[in-house]
N, C-alpha and C positions, 0 to 999 in steps of 0.2 A: 327715144325710139325713132323719131323722125329722121335722124341721120343714118339709121340702119335701113330704112326703106329705099329700095331701088328695084328696077325691073329685073336686074340680075338676081337679087336676093329673093324676089317674088318667084322666079323660076326655080331657084334652089329649094325654097320651102314647098312649092307645088310638087317638086320631085319627091320630097320627104313624104308628102301625103299620098303618093302612089304606092309606097311600100306596104305590103300586106301581111308579111310574116316576119318572125324573128330572123329566120335564115336570110330573107331578102335584105333586112336591115344590116345584118352582119356583112353580107356581100357588098352592099353599097357603101357602108361606112368604112369598111376596110379599104375600098378603092379611093374614097374621097378624103379620109382623115388618116393621120398617123396613129399608131397605137397609143402614144402619149395623149393625143387630143381626145381620143375616145375615152381613155381612162380618166382624164380630167373632167370630162362632161359627166361621166357616171359617178365620179366622186362628189362633184358638186350637187348632183341630184340626191345622192345618198345623204349628204350633209343637210340639204334642205328638208328632207323627210325627217331626219333626226331633230332638227331645230323645230319643225312644226309639231313634233310630239313632245316638245318641252325639254329636250336634253340640253345640258349646259355646254358651253364652249369646251370646257375641260374634258367632259365626257366624250364629246365628238372627236377632239384632238387625240384622245387616247384610243378611240375605237377605229378611226379610219385615218389613212395617210393623206392629210390635207394641211396646208399652211394656215396659220392664224389669219393672215391677210386675205386669203381666199375664203376662209370661213366667214370672215367679217363682211366680205362682199356679198356672199350668198345671203347672209342675214339681212343686209341692207336691201337686197332685191326682194326678199320675202316681205319685209316691212313696207318698203316704199316703191318697189318696182311695179311694172305693169300687170303683174299677176300670173305670169307664166308658170312659175314654180307651183303656186297654189292650185292652178287649174290642172296641171298634170298630176300632182300628188292626189288631188281629189278623184280624178278619173281612174288612176291606177288603183287607188284604195277601193273605190266602188267596184271596179272590175274584179279585184281579188276577193271581195266579199261574195260576189256571185259565183266565182269559180275558184275553189280552194287550191286547185293545182296551178303552180306557176311553171313557166317554161324552164326546161332544164338547160343549164349552161353547157356550152360545148363548143 
């Protein structure tokens, strides 16, 4: 992670923290990322959630469109990474337990 740290990335991540709504996220991410980049991130997070629930590689590969190499990387990050996936999965799960309604896609 040390090679990731920079003043430029600090500013980028600080910008993410300023987003307050799903609509703001869509607007910002549509500006800053390609459609494929956004899809890749959401697919990786979905894979991480499924792995953390105990699903097998085969089940995940059949359920979502992800390469086995990317799934393997997500798995390594879950097991040996700095804990970002675990942190966000825990927070999203906790929030969803408090609020049964999830934002509508659109």
